[in-house]
Each structure stands twice: as C-alpha cells, then as structure tokens.
C-alpha angles and dihedrals in degrees: 000000000000118000116256111240113225111214127185112198119199130189145094121357116245090254091066111095122222147069096297091058090049091054092047091049090052091051092048092053093054116104095239094169088074087064095047095259128127107206126198125177124211114183115220104183141039135156125274139083122338091254091050091051093049092048092048092052092045089056091050091048091053092048091054092044090055093050093047092050090051091051093239099132132076100171135014116208111204120194107207139185122163140281109024092004090061093052093048092051092043090058091047090048091054090049090053089051091056090060098036093244119148117241130196121208113213105200117212101154118132091192104039095121092051090048091049096045094046094048127096119261089257093055091045089055090053092051090050091046092052093051094043098046101043120089092249145340115229112207131183100240150331097296091053090046089058091049092050090050089053089057098041116012092183095052122115104240124197115191105210116163117209118261137208135198109262107235120226093236132051136205122278110242100185100085138133094226118042117219116210112198131204117189123186148064117316104240129133097255090061091071097225090142088059089054093051090046090053091048092050091050093047089051092052088050088052092237093119136031136160093275098059105028136036127183120205117197104200110189148049134225141138106024096220094049093045090052089049090054092048092048091051091052091049095046091051093045095243097139093111091051104036127057123187107205101178118224111341123225115229091259094049091044090055091050091049093049091051092050097045129081105195132038112211123196115168096175126158093214136006144157107218103313118223089215091066092048090051091048095054092043088060092048099254123153111237135222108188142149117259096246134131110349097324090121089067090072103020112062111193110246094005110071097355146329132284123205138172119272112265095015099130094173090056090047090052090051090052093049092048092050093049091059086079108097095206092054092046091049092052093045093044091053089049091050091053091048093049091048091055091048100043108024101056107153094205092059092045095053093042090055093047091049088053090051089053091049093050091047092049090055089056094056108136095006093109097044091114093052094057128063111257094213130072098257088122096175 
C-alpha cells in the first residue's frame, strides 16, 4: 500500500477576498484522499488590526510547530504574495527547515519584482534564500518562471497556471445591450479608474449610452478608492451605464458571468487572475492588459484583446470593437474552446500531487542547508 502524503497548506483565511483565497478554496474542495494525500489547511492571515494579524499568524505558527514536532507533516504548501505575506512565509519556511520538512512556495504575487527590487540587499538575500532552499516554487506561468529565475537561478520552478471548473452553460453573445464585466478587488493597481475614464469618453463621443452598453463593477476593496470610483461615475453621469454590485457571492457571480458578454481587466500588474479564467470558461470575450501571464489564456485577436496598462485609447478601441456581436460570438467560442483545452482540473491536480510526491521524497535532504536552531532571522 502506498504511503499517504501528509500536506499542510497555509495561506489566507476564507474571509479574505481575492484571487489567492479563490485558489485556496478550490484546493480545499478537491478530494485529495483519492490521490493518497491527506490535506490540512491552517490559515495564516485575516483582516483586522495589526495586533490581531500578528496574533492570528502566531497561532498558525504554533499549530504548524506542534505538527512538525509530532512528525505529522511530509510537505508544507505555502501560498505567498509580497510584503507581509513574504515575511510570514519566510518564518514558516525556516521553521520547516528546523525539522527537515520540505516546503513548497506557491507564488501569487502581482508585485513581487517591485517588492524585490525596492528591498534592501539583506531582504533580497532572504527572498533568494527562500526560493533556493524550498523544495519548489510554483508559479502561474512562463513569465513568472523567468522572473523567479532572475531572483534565484538555482531554485526548482514549477509553472502551474491556475485552473477553474468549466461550467456546463456559457454566456449568450447575441444581445441588444452588451454587458462588460469587471471582477476583482477595487484597488488602484486594478485600473478600474481607467475603465471608467474610457466609458466616460466613449459616452461623450456618443459611441456608448445606457441602451447599448452596461458596465458591471463586481467587487469591493479599499474604501477610499471605491468611493473615488463611485464619485467619478456620478460626476460624469454614468449611473445608467455603470453598476457597482459590491462583492459577489459565488451564486451571484455565476449569474453575472452568464448574463455578461465581455470580461474587462485593465490591471497594471497581475499573476494569472482567476477572474480572466472564469470569464473564458463561461465563453466571454476578454479585454485585458498584457501583464503577468494573462497572454497564456487571452490571445490577442483570437478570444479577446490585449493592451498596455494605462493606455486608455487602446482600451476604448477594444470596447468599441467588442460591441460587434459577430466578433464577440467568435471570440467567446474561442474562449470556451481554450478553457476546455488549457484549464483541465484533472491535469492541474495530478501535476500538483506529483509536486507533493517529489517534495516528500526530499524530506530531510536539505537539513544541512538550514539552521537547526530557532534563530529564524
């Protein structure tokens, strides 16, 4: 009988909104026991005051420490972004090293290179050390693989694009009023203000009005920025064209994807956003910035359009073009086809299970490379 691999996964609590939480939720729902894996999840971060965040992480650290001391863990799967997320995972990585347990860093950060380049030499060394010492770094695509290699040439890198469940139904593209959908947190780097600016200009140019185009902003985020977006829409008289829904529940998000025709993501940086994957799985055409590994699933001119971050004129051209029902229908069908070819859940989970198996075999191999005491920094 094959040995069961015990994996502890650590990352955002379910209450934290965003793409990382969506990926973690998907991993938690998977029946890992069928692949000989016993999965446990320990959340490391949730919102609140600084003291609350520190206390929450300290509790997670102690839970992992207890399991490592008891010898109950083969692999630790760490979901990491940047800033505070890096430091939390760095401490957990060092703890794993004390007990000779392999850890995998799953990189979701959209701003890792900026974080790395703006850090002191000492912090850069720690980032490089984390990538080089862990059993593997899971990245979301080829562009992020190249970036990880720049930081740590000796690291073991596993490109593993996110996946989504392909729904049985797809969006209807033959409509009189086109619904453009944005899904995500409302923070400045997501470029939603660029989208509203483009909509306001198109309205002044009489290309769009409330009868032929509707824009749904599905998400919430930083209160000040969200209020700024809402004020802009009101000041430019876009209320009949733009709807802010707040954060969408899974059921409402599904309904919105089915009733929309175009997924818009004007971000300034990304990894491989789940929102885009969900959009193409529902057969939506996509208008997105060419950032991160978005180009892996959005092929310019085939299932959508790519444009440079901040290029409002290019965004306007994309929105104008996607008013054509025949073009949307062709691109939507291509999105659905690409989703079936590239986003197969079975392949994704099989590859991740193999990564766990390889990491478990390395348990203890790097003991000599990590300090055996608790001087974690």
